[in-house]
C-alpha positions in Angstrom: 0.0 0.0 0.0 0.8 3.7 0.0 0.6 4.3 3.8 -2.2 6.5 5.0 -3.2 7.2 1.4 -4.4 3.7 1.0 -7.4 3.0 3.2 -9.6 -0.1 3.3 -13.0 0.5 4.9 -15.2 -2.1 6.6 -18.7 -2.3 5.4 -21.2 -0.7 7.8 -23.6 -3.2 9.3 -21.5 -6.2 8.3 -20.0 -8.5 11.0 -17.4 -10.3 8.9 -13.8 -9.1 9.1 -12.4 -6.6 6.7 -9.6 -9.1 5.9 -10.6 -12.8 6.6 -7.5 -14.9 5.8 -8.1 -18.7 6.2 -5.5 -21.5 5.9 -2.8 -19.6 4.0 0.9 -19.3 4.1 3.3 -16.6 3.1 0.9 -13.7 3.5 2.2 -10.1 4.0 0.0 -7.1 4.6 1.9 -3.8 4.8 1.9 0.0 4.5 -1.8 0.8 4.4 -4.7 1.8 6.7 -7.8 -0.1 7.7 -10.9 1.6 9.1 -12.9 -1.0 11.0 -15.0 0.5 13.8 -17.6 -2.3 13.8 -15.8 -5.5 13.1 -12.4 -7.2 13.2 -9.9 -5.6 10.8 -7.7 -8.6 10.2 -8.7 -12.2 11.1 -6.2 -15.0 10.4 -7.6 -18.5 11.1 -6.2 -22.0 10.8 -9.1 -24.4 10.5 -6.9 -27.4 10.4 -5.3 -26.7 13.9 -6.3 -29.3 16.5 -5.7 -28.5 20.1 -2.3 -27.0 20.3 -1.0 -28.4 17.1 -0.4 -25.0 15.5 0.3 -24.0 12.0 -1.1 -26.9 10.0 -2.6 -24.6 7.4 -1.7 -21.0 8.5 1.9 -19.9 8.9 4.4 -17.3 7.8 2.3 -14.2 8.3 3.6 -10.7 8.4 1.6 -7.5 9.3 3.8 -4.5 8.9 3.2 -0.8 9.3 -0.6 -1.0 9.2 -2.6 1.8 10.7 -5.9 0.3 12.1 -8.8 2.2 13.5 -10.9 -0.2 15.7 -13.7 0.2 18.2 -16.3 -2.5 18.8 -14.2 -5.6 18.2 -10.6 -6.7 18.1 -8.3 -5.2 15.5 -6.3 -8.4 14.9 -7.3 -12.0 15.6 -4.7 -14.8 15.1 -6.3 -18.2 15.7 -4.4 -21.4 15.6 -1.5 -20.6 13.2 2.2 -20.2 13.6 5.1 -17.9 12.6 3.4 -14.5 12.9 5.1 -11.1 13.0 3.1 -7.9 13.8 5.6 -5.1 13.5 5.5 -1.3 13.5 1.6 -1.2 13.4 -0.6 1.4 15.0 -4.0 0.6 16.4 -6.2 3.6 17.4 -9.2 2.7 19.5 -12.1 5.0 19.0 -14.4 5.7 21.9 -17.5 3.4 22.0 -20.8 5.0 21.1 -22.4 3.5 24.2 -21.3 1.9 27.4 -19.0 -1.1 27.1 -21.0 -4.3 26.7 -24.2 -2.3 26.0 -24.9 -3.6 22.5 -23.9 -7.2 23.2 -21.4 -9.2 25.1 -18.5 -8.5 22.8 -19.1 -4.8 22.4 -15.7 -3.3 23.2 -14.7 -6.2 25.4 -12.1 -7.9 23.3 -8.4 -6.9 23.5 -7.0 -5.1 20.5 -4.8 -8.1 19.5 -5.9 -11.7 20.2 -3.2 -14.3 19.8 -3.5 -18.1 19.9 -0.7 -20.0 18.2 3.0 -20.6 18.1 6.0 -18.4 17.3 4.2 -15.1 17.4 5.9 -11.7 17.8 4.4 -8.2 18.3 7.1 -5.5 18.1 7.3 -1.7 17.9 3.5 -1.4 17.8 1.3 1.3 19.4 -2.2 0.5 20.8 -3.9 3.6 22.1 -7.4 4.7 23.2 -8.8 8.2 23.4 -7.6 10.2 26.4 -10.8 12.1 26.9 -13.2 9.2 26.5 -15.3 8.2 29.5 -13.9 5.0 31.3 -17.0 3.0 30.3 -16.6 4.0 26.7 -13.0 2.8 26.2 -12.5 -0.5 24.5 -10.4 -3.0 26.3 -7.3 -2.4 24.2 -4.0 -4.3 24.9 -2.9 -7.7 23.8 -4.4 -11.1 24.9 -2.4 -14.3 24.6 -4.6 -17.3 25.0 -3.8 -20.4 27.0 -1.8 -23.1 25.1 0.1 -20.7 23.0 3.9 -21.2 22.6 6.9 -19.0 21.8 5.5 -15.5 22.1 7.5 -12.3 22.1 6.0 -8.9 22.9 8.6 -6.2 22.9 9.0 -2.5 22.5 5.3 -1.6 22.2 3.2 1.2 23.6 -0.1 0.1 25.1 -2.2 2.8 26.7 -5.7 4.2 27.5 -7.7 0.9 27.3 -10.2 -0.3 29.9 -8.7 -3.8 30.1 -5.3 -5.3 30.9 -2.2 -4.2 29.0 -1.0 -7.8 28.3 -3.5 -10.4 29.3 -2.4 -13.9 29.7 -4.3 -17.2 29.6 -7.9 -18.2 29.0 -10.6 -20.6 30.0 -13.1 -22.9 28.3 -16.4 -24.2 29.7 -16.6 -27.9 30.0 -19.2 -30.4 31.3 -19.1 -30.5 35.1 -19.0 -34.3 35.1 -15.3 -34.7 34.2 -13.0 -32.5 32.2 -13.1 -32.9 28.5 -9.5 -32.0 27.7 -8.4 -28.9 25.9 -10.6 -27.5 23.2 -9.5 -24.2 21.8 -12.2 -21.6 21.9 -11.9 -17.9 21.0 -14.5 -15.2 21.4 -17.1 -17.3 23.1 -20.1 -15.1 23.8 -23.2 -15.3 25.9 -25.9 -12.7 26.4 -26.8 -10.8 29.5 -28.3 -12.9 32.3 -30.8 -12.0 35.0 -28.2 -10.7 37.3 -27.1 -8.1 34.8 -23.8 -9.8 34.2 -22.3 -10.3 30.8 -19.8 -13.0 29.9 -16.9 -12.9 27.4 -14.6 -15.8 27.2 -16.0 -16.9 30.5 -15.2 -13.7 32.3 -18.0 -11.8 33.9 -18.3 -8.1 34.4 -20.8 -5.6 35.7 -21.5 -2.1 34.6 -22.8 -0.3 37.7 -25.4 2.4 37.8 -22.8 5.1 37.8 -21.2 3.7 34.7 -18.2 2.0 36.3 -17.0 -1.4 35.1 -16.4 -4.0 37.7 -14.7 -7.3 37.0 -15.0 -10.0 39.7 -11.7 -11.9 39.4 -13.2 -15.4 39.2 -13.6 -16.8 35.7 -17.4 -17.0 35.8 -17.8 -13.6 37.5 -19.3 -15.3 40.6 -16.5 -15.8 43.0 -13.9 -18.3 41.9 -16.1 -20.8 40.3 -19.1 -19.8 38.3 -20.6 -21.5 35.3 -22.3 -20.6 32.1 -25.8 -21.6 33.1 -26.0 -24.9 31.0 -24.3 -27.3 33.4 -20.7 -26.4 32.3 -18.0 -25.1 34.5 -14.8 -23.0 33.8 -11.7 -24.9 33.1 -8.3 -23.2 32.7 -6.8 -23.7 29.3 -3.2 -25.2 29.0 -0.2 -23.1 30.1 1.4 -20.5 27.9 4.9 -21.7 27.2 8.0 -19.7 26.4 6.8 -16.1 26.8 8.9 -12.9 26.6 7.5 -9.5 27.4 10.3 -7.0 27.0 10.8 -3.3 27.0 7.2 -2.2 26.7 5.5 1.0 27.9 2.1 0.1 29.4 0.4 3.2 30.7 -3.1 4.2 32.0 -4.9 0.9 31.5 -8.0 0.2 33.5 -6.8 -3.3 34.4 -3.4 -4.7 35.3 -0.3 -3.8 33.3 0.5 -7.5 32.8 -2.0 -10.0 34.3 -3.7 -13.3 34.0 -7.2 -13.6 32.5 -8.9 -14.8 35.8 -8.2 -16.3 39.2 -9.8 -19.4 40.7 -10.8 -19.8 44.3 -8.5 -22.8 44.8 -10.3 -23.8 48.0 -13.2 -24.8 45.8 -11.6 -25.3 42.4 -7.9 -26.4 42.5 -6.7 -24.9 39.2 -4.7 -21.9 38.0 -3.9 -20.1 34.9 -0.3 -21.2 34.4 2.8 -20.0 32.5 6.1 -21.7 31.9 9.5 -20.3 30.8 8.6 -16.6 31.2 10.8 -13.5 30.9 9.3 -10.1 31.9 12.0 -7.5 31.7 12.6 -3.8 31.3 8.9 -2.9 31.0 7.7 0.5 32.2 4.2 0.2 33.7 2.5 3.2 35.3 -1.0 4.4 36.3 -2.7 1.1 35.6 -5.4 -0.7 37.6 -7.5 2.5 37.5 -10.8 0.6 37.2 -12.9 0.3 40.4 -11.8 -2.6 42.5 -14.3 -5.6 42.5 -16.0 -7.1 45.5 -14.3 -10.3 46.5 -15.9 -13.5 47.6 -14.6 -16.6 49.4 -11.0 -17.6 48.9 -10.4 -14.8 46.3 -9.5 -12.6 49.2 -6.3 -14.6 49.4 -5.9 -15.9 45.8 -6.4 -12.9 43.6 -4.7 -9.5 43.1 -4.4 -6.5 40.8 -1.7 -4.1 40.0 1.3 -3.7 37.7 2.3 -7.4 37.1 -0.2 -10.0 38.4 0.4 -13.7 37.8 -1.2 -16.8 39.3 1.3 -19.7 38.7 4.6 -19.7 36.8 7.5 -22.1 36.4 10.9 -20.7 35.5 10.0 -17.0 35.7 12.3 -14.0 35.5 10.9 -10.5 36.3 13.6 -7.8 36.1 14.0 -4.0 35.5 
């Protein structure tokens, strides 16, 4: 493309991505703009991936120097592939036209970049919301790495002015209560509003209070540390993220944690954790995060949850350094 002079617009009223790339290799998108306020700008999907066997049909993908305007949905979705590079891109998050979650469960509640796969790198990108937007009209923003992903590097990025977590780690799936079913990848699972006024997105509940504040109970179902989705299924932590490097990023003025896990479990009732293995978090500058109103805690979450700059649940071979 020709930089900002080349603009691809999403079709108003359509829910399909502006670019929907399925089962491809050797794809490069570079040097143009995408205006996608209502839908995903770039979706990359591997339909042959099974479990965590990544890159069967989607690999060798480069997104370079793209300027994306997003709002209601994620800007970039990478689902099941391998060998992804997102480099020198800018994602501007416009203010939502209504309160977050108001027009459906996923309205503004997905991170700007969603990653599920292997050998993925996000470098020298900027993800920024609007400074003067009301807190409940800011999309989540940030980057979300789903459980089971491997070999991820997030470095030298600016992440700011979202209502969610700067770099969110891990995910859950709902499984039948009578025995775990094993890992089944699931992205962007949605459910409508229930009688208690809660919404669920990827198993995470939140409440928009009368004064417009967003509250996120730390448990995966939004009801303490257990929860469920109302059809006899219970939350189950997805497999660990393996070999993760978060280096030299600026994470500023996020509503949630600077770097944090997707949810906590009350391990008195449900002995599981969102886990990481072989992790390096180094030289990041995190400031003025966790500005969202603190949730009300229940049960063991008084002891087994937290919020702040860097908030993890369980990690093996972890290095955190300045």
